[in-house]
N, C-alpha and C positions, 0 to 999 in steps of 0.2 A: 463713936466711930471716928469723929473728927480727930480725937486725941490719938487714936491708933494710927490713923493716916499721918498725922503730924509727927508722931514718934517714928514711924517708918521712914518718913522723909528725912528727919534729922539723922537717923541711923545711916541711910543711904548717902547723905551728904558727908557724914563722918567717914564712912568707908571710902568715898571718893577722895576726900582729902588725904586719908592715910595712903591710899593707892598712889596718889600723885607724889606725896613726899617719899614714899617707899621707892618709887621709880627714880625720883630725883636723887635720892641717897645712893641707889645703886649706880646711877650714871656718874655721880661724883666719885664714888669708889673706883669706877672704871677710869675716870679722868685722872684720879690720883695715881692709879697704877701706871697709866700712860706717862704721867709726869715723872714718876719714879724711874720708869724705864728710860725716859729721855735724859733724866739726870745722870744715870749710869753711862749712857752713851755720850752725853756731853762731857762727863768727867774724863772719859777715855779720849775724846777729842781735845779737851782742854788740858790734858796732862802735858807737862813740859817734856816728857820723854816719848819716843816713838819706838815701837817694836817693829824692826825691819825683817823679822823672820830669820835671823842669823842662827847658825848651828849652835853657838854658845848661849843663845837666849839674851845676849846683851841688848839693852835698850839705850838708844842714843838721845841725848837732849836735843830739842829742836833749835836752840839758839846758842850762840857763843856766850861765854861769861863776860860780864862787864867788870872793868877794873877802874875804880874811882880814882886811883892814883895816876891813871893814864886814860882819862875819859875820852880823849879824841880817837884813840886807836884800840884801846882795851887789850894791850899786850901785857904779858906776864913773863918774867924770867922763870927758869926751871925751879929755882929755890922757892920763889913765891908760890908757884902752883902746888908744889909738894906740901908746903906747910899749910896752905889755905884749903886745898881740896882733897888731899890725901887719897884714899882709895876710890874716890869718885872720878879720878882721872883714868882715862883709858890706858891700857898697857900697850906695849909695842905689838903684842900678839892680837889685841883687839883692833888696832888700826890695820894690821895686815889682813885680818878677817874681813873688815869692812872693804878694804881695797880689792880683795880677791873674790868675795861673795856677792858683791853688789854691781849694779850697772851705773856707770858714771857718765853723766851727760853734761857737756860743757855749756855754760850759759854765759851771758855777758860779764858776769862778775863772780864766777866761781863754778861750782859743780852741783848738780842735783844728783844725790846718791840714792838710788832705788834698790830696796832690798828684795830678796826672793819672794816675799809675800805681797809685793806691790807698794808698800808704804815707802815714804822717802823723807830725807832731810836735805837741807841745802848747806853746803860749806862755801863760805865766801872767800874770795881772793883778797884777803885783808893785808897782805904783805907782812913785813916784820920790822922790828927795831934792832939795829946792830948794837954791839957792845959800847959804841961811842955815842949812842942815842940818835943815830941817823935813821930815818924812816925810808924804807925801800920796798918796791914791788907792789904797792897798793893798787888793787884792781887787776893785777896780772898773776900774782903768785899767792899760794896759800901755805901757811906754816901752822901746824897744830901740835902742841906738846903731847907726849905720852908721859906716863909716870915712870918709865923704865930708864934707869941710868945706864951710861956706857962709860965705865971707868970713873975717874974723879972729876973730869972737866966737861964731859959730853953727856948728852941724853938723846933718846930716840924721839922722833917726831914724824908726823905725816907731812909730806910736801907735795904740792901739785902746781902744775903750770898748764897752759893750753895743750901741750903735747903729751901729758900723762901724769900719773900718780906714783909716788914712791914712799917708802918708809926709810928714813935716813937718820944719822946721828950727827950732832954738832954741838957747839959750845953752849953751856948752860947760861951764859950771861946774855944771850940773845933774848929778845922779847917776841913771843909768838902768841897766837890766839889759843883759846882754851875751849874745848867742847867736852862736857862731862858725860859720863855713862851712869846708868842705874844698874846695880848688880843684884 
């Protein structure tokens, strides 16, 4: 009888241990699923591009491109951007869509650009480098290249100042900031 009771006790203990590990395993599986879901959400948050909800579906990079040859200001000439970034450069039409479809809020050093879906990017007033290497407008004006040429000597770019935003064209030898898009 003692053996039967002992055997029953061992079986109950074994079942208890199995139940504990089984529950722990299920909890771990739930935690792993939560971690996986968080990784997906974090990947969206950590993505270098932002979906602003634009009609074209264009996603804009969160930050300007760095230029190791101009580490202080990160300006590029038009020829540099076309050869380096190619089709990741926004077109004139994409800048116009951003200008027309988003809400632009002036900050101390540029604009916060809020898309129709509520997401936003910030464009800084980083100024420009003229064709003689003079630096101008830092903190007051923003100049961002597009990939769209205008004739042989000019190209289109986004320009902003405290009083507004425009898409204009000017000389390719100027150094402007670069903001890429994901197509």
